[in-house]
BADREN-283160 format. One line per 5 residues: their letters; for each residue x negated, y negated, z of C-alpha. Coordinates in steps of 0.02 Angstrom, whole numbers. Each point is the difference from the previous one (the first is absolute). Example, Ala and Ser with C-alpha at 12.3 -4.5 7.8 and 13.67 -1.06 7.14 Angstrom:
BEGIN
AS	-615,225,390; -69,-172,-33
This chain:
BEGIN
MKVTW	-4402,-7594,3308; 171,83,20; -4,-26,187; -50,-181,-24; 145,-25,-122
WTSRG	126,73,123; -69,-90,153; 4,-167,-91; 188,25,-11; 22,33,185
IGACA	-13,190,-1; -142,69,105; -118,144,-36; 97,106,124; 157,-24,-100
VAALA	-95,46,-156; -61,159,83; 177,41,55; 68,-34,-175; -138,106,-78
LGLAL	34,143,118; 188,-11,-26; -21,-2,-189; -116,150,8; 126,96,103
QLNLS	143,-45,-117; -102,58,-149; -48,159,95; -184,-36,-24; -124,109,92
LSPFD	-87,-97,138; -144,70,99; 34,-6,187; -179,-55,17; 16,-148,-121
IPLAD	-101,-120,106; 22,-163,-100; 189,17,4; -6,52,183; -106,-153,39
ARIGC	130,-115,-78; 141,81,97; -100,-5,162; -28,-184,-27; 190,-18,9
ALGKE	4,100,161; -126,-119,78; 114,-146,-39; -125,-82,-115; 143,-50,-116
DSLCD	157,93,56; 62,26,176; -5,175,71; 172,-37,75; 69,-21,-175
RRESC	-54,178,-45; 62,95,154; 170,35,75; -55,-76,164; -151,-98,55
SNYSW	-88,-52,159; -104,-154,23; -111,97,117; -186,-10,-42; -71,176,7
KRPSG	-167,13,91; -127,105,-92; -115,122,93; -143,-101,74; -137,131,17
DDDLF	-58,141,114; 113,-57,142; 151,-6,-116; 2,114,-152; 187,-7,-32
GDAGE	66,-176,29; 185,-43,13; 45,126,-134; -67,140,108; 112,-49,145
EILYE	150,-23,-114; -10,168,-86; -15,92,166; 160,-85,55; 90,27,-166
MKAEN	-22,189,-21; 140,108,73; 4,186,41; 185,15,-44; -36,-57,-178
IEKYL	-134,133,-19; 123,132,57; 129,-62,-126; -127,6,-141; -56,176,47
RYLTS	179,62,1; 20,-62,-179; -166,70,-61; 38,174,70; 178,7,-68
QGHMA	-62,108,-145; -156,83,-64; -109,-110,-111; -135,102,-83; -107,-92,-127
GTKQD	65,8,-177; 182,18,51; 148,-117,-17; 9,-17,190; -178,-66,5
LEQAE	40,-129,-134; 158,-51,93; -102,-37,157; -129,-96,-101; 135,-110,-76
FLRKL	79,-25,171; -166,-61,70; -33,-117,-146; 170,-84,17; -12,-8,189
WIEQG	-171,-82,-5; 62,-134,-118; 150,-33,113; -114,-7,152; -102,-140,-76
LDQAF	-158,70,-80; -67,-108,-142; 1,149,-116; 51,183,3; -2,119,-147
LQPYN	-16,182,-51; -165,53,-77; 17,169,-87; -136,124,-47; 29,152,-109
VQLSH	-81,140,96; 2,189,-5; 107,69,141; 33,180,50; 175,54,53
PDPER	84,166,38; 117,69,-132; 173,-3,82; 58,140,-114; -149,112,38
PNKVY	-55,-27,181; -171,56,57; 6,162,100; -100,140,77; 67,178,-7
LMDEN	-42,166,82; 41,154,-102; -3,183,50; -82,144,-93; 150,8,-119
GKVKF	-7,-185,-43; 153,-41,104; -5,-172,79; -2,17,189; -31,-183,43
TSSIL	22,-167,-87; -63,-163,76; 120,-143,36; 1,-153,-111; 68,-124,130
EEPLH	11,-18,187; 156,46,96; 105,-159,6; 38,-92,162; 127,-130,55
GHNYD	143,93,-85; -35,-39,-182; -96,73,-145; -139,-83,-98; 38,-101,-155
ESIPH	-98,-15,-162; -120,-126,76; -85,139,100; -122,105,-103; -26,185,25
GFLAF	-156,49,94; -151,-24,-113; -178,-65,-9; -27,-135,-130; -129,37,-134
SPAGT	-3,186,27; -1,65,-178; 141,112,-58; -44,184,3; 51,171,60
IVTEE	-110,127,89; 51,177,44; -124,89,113; -17,136,131; -134,-100,92
LVYAN	14,-145,121; -141,-75,105; 25,-102,158; -121,-148,0; 43,-87,164
YGLFS	3,-190,-30; -85,11,-169; -154,-95,59; -160,22,-98; -71,92,151
DFEEL	153,115,3; -34,55,-177; -183,23,41; 52,113,144; 109,104,-114
ERLGL	-148,24,-117; -108,51,148; 130,128,51; 3,73,-176; 176,-63,-37
SPRGR	-30,-110,-150; 150,-103,-53; -56,9,-182; 144,46,-114; 121,15,147
VVIVR	142,-102,73; -42,-76,170; 121,-53,136; -57,-150,102; 76,-95,145
LGKVF	22,-187,-14; -87,-120,120; -177,-57,45; -43,-67,-174; 87,-70,-155
RGDKV	102,133,-90; -85,-42,-166; -170,39,75; 64,173,47; 47,30,-181
LNAER	-167,-69,-61; -91,118,118; 104,146,-64; -49,-45,-178; -183,-15,49
FGAAG	6,180,62; 94,65,-152; 175,29,71; 140,31,-125; 137,-88,99
VILYT	41,-75,169; 149,9,119; 0,-136,134; 112,5,153; 33,-89,165
DPSDY	-56,114,140; 84,-28,170; -173,-20,78; -3,-175,-76; 184,-41,-27
HPDAE	95,86,144; -118,88,122; 137,74,109; 120,49,-139; -19,186,35
LGAPS	41,-30,184; 168,-73,-46; -46,-183,27; 119,-120,-89; -43,-77,-167
YPKSI	71,-153,-87; 129,-74,27; -23,43,185; -187,-38,-5; -131,-69,-119
WLPGS	-60,175,-50; 24,75,-173; 142,126,-22; -42,167,-77; 70,-47,-170
GIQRG	-98,-164,-13; -100,-24,-161; -143,-124,-18; 0,-73,-174; -149,-99,-64
SILWH	-128,-30,-136; -157,103,-23; -95,-123,-111; -175,-39,61; -28,-159,-104
DGDPT	96,-163,19; 106,-67,-141; 79,67,-159; -107,150,-53; 27,-36,-185
TPNYP	-75,-176,10; -148,9,120; -80,-171,33; 124,-87,-116; 175,-68,35
AIDGA	146,103,-67; 70,-140,-106; 62,-4,-179; -139,49,-118; -102,89,133
YRLPE	-101,150,-60; 53,161,85; -109,151,25; 59,164,-75; 80,109,133
NETDV	-143,124,0; -125,-139,41; 91,-72,152; -77,35,170; 150,85,80
PKIPV	30,168,86; -10,147,-119; 80,140,104; 184,20,53; 37,-60,177
HVLSY	161,5,100; 52,-44,178; 109,100,121; 83,-23,168; -66,103,144
NDARK	159,103,-3; -42,53,-177; -188,16,28; 38,123,140; 70,121,-131
LLAVM	-165,0,-95; -117,5,149; 97,145,75; -36,114,-149; -186,-40,-15
GGPKA	-124,139,33; -189,2,14; -105,-46,151; 66,-110,139; -43,-184,-21
PQDWQ	-122,-77,126; 80,-56,161; -15,-186,-39; 89,34,-166; 154,71,87
GRLNL	150,-115,-14; 154,-14,112; 121,113,-92; 41,156,100; -104,118,-107
TYNLG	-180,53,-31; -83,-103,-136; -96,117,-116; -121,-53,-135; 59,113,-143
PQLAR	-28,16,-144; 114,152,-14; 180,-4,57; 46,119,141; 138,82,-102
EGWSL	-69,100,-144; 63,-50,-170; 73,-164,57; -45,-158,-95; 13,-188,15
KLEVN	59,-121,-133; -47,-184,5; 103,-102,-123; -26,-187,-28; 102,-96,-130
NVKRI	-53,-180,31; 20,-121,-145; -116,-146,-42; 68,-155,-87; -59,-176,-40
VPTYN	125,-112,91; 0,-177,67; -39,-35,182; 35,-172,70; -98,-113,114
VIGMI	100,-140,79; -113,-153,13; 48,-152,103; -100,-160,17; -16,-153,109
RGSEE	-112,-126,-86; -135,-81,103; 1,-189,21; -188,-30,-15; -80,160,-64
PDRYV	135,83,-105; -130,105,-89; -49,92,159; 111,148,43; 39,85,166
IYGNH	87,161,-49; 125,99,104; 30,178,-60; 116,147,32; 57,138,-117
RDSWT	188,17,-18; 33,174,-70; 34,151,109; 15,187,-30; 166,3,95
FGSCD	78,-129,119; -169,-57,66; 47,-77,167; -184,3,51; -90,12,-166
PSSAT	14,-132,-68; 165,-81,46; -46,-47,179; -132,-114,-78; 111,-55,-145
AIMME	130,-55,127; -125,-108,95; -64,-74,-164; 180,-49,-40; 17,-87,168
MVRSY	-169,-83,-22; 51,-70,-170; 164,-64,74; -97,-87,138; -123,-78,-121
GQMLR	147,-62,-102; 74,-84,153; -164,-91,33; -7,-58,-180; 173,-74,20
KGWRP	-62,-95,152; -139,-81,-99; -148,114,31; -113,59,-140; -164,96,18
RRSIV	-168,-67,-55; -29,156,-108; 122,104,-100; 83,151,78; 46,152,-105
FGSWG	121,137,54; -20,167,-90; 132,137,13; -91,134,-97; 79,133,-110
AGEYA	-52,184,-4; -111,-18,152; 36,178,56; -73,72,-160; -173,-74,28
FFGTT	22,-188,18; 52,-19,-182; 83,-172,9; -143,-76,100; -138,76,-106
EWIEE	76,-52,-166; 30,-177,65; -179,-17,58; -65,70,-163; 102,-129,-97
YLKVF	-52,-148,109; -173,65,41; -99,-155,-48; 128,-117,77; -8,84,169
EARAV	-187,25,-4; -12,-190,-2; 154,-55,96; 67,131,121; -32,-47,182
AHLNV	64,158,85; 122,144,-14; 107,40,152; 75,173,-17; 133,88,102
DLAVI	55,167,-73; 112,57,142; 27,-100,158; 48,127,133; -29,187,17
YAYNI	-9,-3,190; 13,-140,127; -159,21,101; -140,-111,-67; -43,-91,-157
LISAT	-132,69,-118; -95,-130,-101; -130,35,-132; -77,-151,-85; -153,-60,-89
PMLHK	-105,-111,116; 49,-167,-77; 177,22,68; -46,50,177; 0,-178,65
VITEA	174,-49,-61; 73,167,56; -74,-14,175; 59,-178,25; 173,36,-69
TKKIP	32,139,126; -28,-124,142; 144,-109,-62; 133,137,-17; 112,56,144
APDPS	-19,181,52; 133,112,-77; 52,72,169; -34,-117,148; 60,135,121
LGYKN	-167,88,-30; -87,-146,87; -82,-77,-152; 17,-186,-36; -47,0,-183
LWDHW	-47,115,-141; -185,-22,40; 26,68,174; 101,148,-66; -126,39,-136
TSRVR	-156,-14,107; 69,91,153; 59,159,-85; -91,143,-88; -37,-44,-180
AASPD	-47,100,-154; -162,-102,-7; -38,11,188; -109,-66,72; 4,-126,-143
LMDYN	154,-105,-35; -3,24,-189; -90,116,-117; -57,-5,-180; 87,165,-37
LGSIS	92,-67,-152; -2,162,-99; 125,15,-142; 156,18,105; 97,-149,-66
EHAPF	8,-148,-120; -145,-92,78; -115,127,-86; 8,-72,-178; -31,-174,68
YQKIG	-161,40,91; -55,133,-124; 20,-99,-160; -31,-181,51; -65,3,179
VPTSY	137,-111,69; 3,-8,191; 143,114,50; 89,77,148; 119,142,45
MVWEI	113,7,154; 126,120,76; 73,41,171; -72,170,44; -7,140,128
NFEEL	-102,25,158; -145,96,-75; -42,75,170; 172,83,11; 46,38,-180
DWSDY	-102,62,-148; 96,-48,-155; -72,-23,-172; 177,-31,-64; 152,-44,104
PLYHS	118,150,11; 141,-58,-116; -121,-72,-130; 72,-6,-178; 148,112,44
TYEDF	185,-41,-13; 3,-13,190; -99,-162,-10; 161,-100,6; 66,-155,86
EMMKN	63,98,151; -175,67,32; -65,-178,22; 151,-67,93; 25,146,118
HLDPD	-179,56,34; -144,-113,-51; 47,-183,21; 182,-20,53; -4,-189,26
FSYHL	-127,-31,-140; -114,-94,120; -154,90,-65; 50,-43,-178; 14,-181,52
ALARL	-170,-3,84; -84,69,-156; 100,-119,-110; -62,-148,102; -180,60,-9
WALKG	12,26,-188; 75,-173,-25; -120,-89,116; -153,74,-86; 62,-69,-165
IGLAD	34,-173,70; -174,-9,74; -78,45,-167; 115,-109,-105; 5,-157,107
SLILP	-170,-25,83; -123,-127,-72; -141,125,24; 48,181,-22; 4,90,170
MDPED	-134,123,-52; -161,34,95; -148,70,-98; -79,55,165; 137,134,9
EVVMH	-84,77,-153; -159,18,102; 90,111,125; 52,114,-142; -174,0,-80
KKLLA	-80,51,165; 130,135,28; -42,72,-171; -186,-2,38; 30,86,168
QLEDK	107,135,-83; -135,36,-128; -138,9,131; 101,107,120; 59,128,-128
YGEVL	-137,0,-130; -151,-81,82; -101,160,21; 31,71,-173; -34,-169,-82
KEKRI	-166,-7,93; -41,176,-61; 35,-54,-179; -103,-160,22; 153,-108,-33
SLRHL	-1,-165,93; 143,-111,59; -123,-142,31; 58,-110,-144; 183,26,45
ESVIG	-35,-51,180; -96,-153,-61; 139,-63,-113; 127,22,141; -110,-112,107
RFEDT	-8,-131,-138; 188,4,-20; 23,-25,188; -112,-154,0; 90,-71,-151
AKNFN	172,33,77; -49,-94,158; -63,-145,-102; 160,-3,-102; 107,-4,157
SRIAD	-100,-146,68; 41,-99,-157; 188,22,22; 5,-28,188; 73,-176,-12
TEKIS	144,7,-124; 44,-184,25; -159,-49,-92; 33,114,-150; 73,-81,-155
PLVAR	128,94,-106; -130,26,-137; -129,74,119; 137,105,80; 41,71,-171
QLNDQ	-183,49,-25; -13,81,171; 164,94,-23; -57,66,-167; -156,69,84
LMQLE	105,85,134; 129,76,-117; -133,62,-120; -111,80,133; 80,174,3
KCYID	21,-5,-189; -190,13,-5; 18,183,52; 75,44,-170; -111,101,-117
SEGLP	76,-4,-174; -78,168,-45; 89,86,145; -64,135,115; -106,130,-91
QRPHL	108,147,53; 164,-96,-4; -17,-138,-131; 182,-53,18; -48,-69,172
KNAMF	-90,-167,-15; -32,-55,180; -173,47,63; 42,-44,181; 175,69,32
GPDSF	82,155,-71; 95,160,32; -75,161,66; -40,118,-144; 99,140,83
NQYNG	143,-98,77; 65,-158,-82; 95,-43,159; -168,-26,86; -128,-136,-38
WLAPG	-188,-9,-15; -123,-144,10; -121,5,-147; 99,137,-89; -124,20,-143
LRDAL	-141,28,123; 106,121,101; 40,98,-159; -184,12,-41; -48,51,178
WSATN	134,136,4; -59,71,-166; -183,-5,54; 24,76,172; 116,136,-66
CRGVT	-107,47,-149; -55,182,10; -146,-8,-121; -182,-44,30; -82,-170,-13
AQDTE	-176,-48,-51; -35,-50,180; 38,175,64; -160,65,-75; -135,-67,-114
EVPPG	1,159,-104; 162,-34,-94; 56,-141,-114; 144,-113,54; 153,106,40
PCDKY	187,-32,-25; 18,-88,168; -126,-135,-41; 123,-94,-110; 116,-20,149
WEEVR	-136,-70,111; -47,-118,-141; 182,-55,-5; -9,-33,188; -145,-120,-32
HQIAS	99,-81,-139; 155,-23,109; -98,-74,146; -67,-126,-123; 176,-32,-66
VTRVI	68,-38,174; -152,-110,34; 34,-93,-163; 182,-40,36; -38,-62,176
NSATL	-136,-111,-74; 128,-64,-125; 120,-41,143; -143,-90,88; -30,-110,-151
MIRDF	187,-35,-16; 7,-90,168; -169,-86,-16; -10,-171,-80; -77,24,-171
WRL	-112,-152,17; -75,75,159; -59,159,-87
């Protein structure tokens, strides 16, 4: 009635929407960014139904933008325009700003950058940009009482004290924005001991080997080199084997192999100097530990500190210069040859120190506080399906300057937003809404992302199309690594064929040629499903099953064997590192920026989502082959069949082919039918979610994709089934099938869980099959 009253007096519904929005803003009313009715009214204006788009923009073009037309054209005019619009020099400018100071989560510098982004995005033309805070528990070092490791002689005199910061470069000291070396979420505590055990990389198998050698870590401090697996998993393994504390360090074997031969380090090379310290978090669950599964908003219930699932033993990190002092005084037997690092000394296992009466002191003074962290959310409202969201994501915070992690990706997101804004000014608008997320506290364990998903869980379960994540854009300019759930493989593959190669002098015409011609992490495959829990895509696929991807320029895996890049999370990860060594002309940044942008346009602008359910079949069959190759014999011995799993994969394949035949001719598909088909596509991978979670890791909800139990940087297909198989095949007790003379033994429960998990995977694939089958054809 109100709209009718206004329109009868010559004021259209668009004007009403604009007046309502303006009044709400003047009154400082809280508006949901996902308020679809209001968005619909405003989008109506954008379509020119009552008001001209030219009246609402600084400039306007009469050009009619051609939408993507189907398989031969997934990106339309907008795809061509954004490739032209993005500029490498802008990315360089943004990265220089982002690395001008440290910006650790929970600090004033982090908030300053968040506010800068919000204002910039509004100026660049996004429909909406705002800060979304969450009050989370963060862990910081105490600047008045830095964490340290000491060596003391038999009289208690301190003979060695570890450094708290790296040696400064470029002729200036560090300011307050750079934290002392620390590991977030190590509890405060002090340990004085005469025993120290060397545990190699801290793998589960390394601790098993120590037990086999009679050198139990129980009640002792262990020293462990970084690399191979996530640092938090090293701490978790130490806790599993009863260690009292952990010292982590960067051994030259992984961070500067020729350091002891006098080879140059940064700034003359990309290798870590001897004083470099790798900061980081050691949490093994995503999100605020005091509010698991719930958003950290006002009124949220918080667990008591003693009930949070966080590390319980003190942990600190050292440079390899400082670690040398500890390793040099360790006694006991010589470590195995493959445990020897690249310091110029013999690595001994301990536990005793070589100098009688000497002792070690591990002192950690970290402080935990509930503080706000800020997501910056920007939005472009879709013209026809504003309630369907294509989400770009990158975390913003860094332990120090963060020229690789994450600012190389933040810089390309900034250039992508600028380019989208230019297209909006020229009259373009996507079919579906596009959301840009600059996440807060990502380094801690994806806090900003996780809390946001937990708050909007039901919204995104129903409406999220995809999440396109880039954590860090460039760590080496050799080849691009892409991990993605199968529903994004089609749009990624086609996008690479449209993008110029970053370095034409190598002989490649486009990014596709570059990518397919060089060694890849997934070789011989183009992409893998190794999503793990390495970045912000993890909460999206783990909590709601949204199709997601992760991309980064990486190393030649046949020449180098990095688990982390050498300057990772140290103060040496600065702008000069990127400009002088990794990507001087920012051409590799630009190539990834174009790929990131083009994927989003394909997903936001196509009539039918560029997703192919037959790509899921490839993944299903790969899973089946892995199970048969690795566990086929033992499953046969235990009379456990994969027959039903194989059968449901076959049914899914038939259904996927039938679905693709129905969408072959897009010209004959009405908007209403397109909406139905798109809903089936975007919900397919959400069928893999099991609300009860994995039996051994209930915080993980995806039955198809998940992190490795012993290395969160690695990924597993069917993680619940893999957990069960590991437990069953590593059980040391008897089972009822070993002999008929004993009742069921302790291992039987694990084999029963294997049966359960095979059925669980079968169930979710069957659910996905039903999702893309017409209900009336059941």
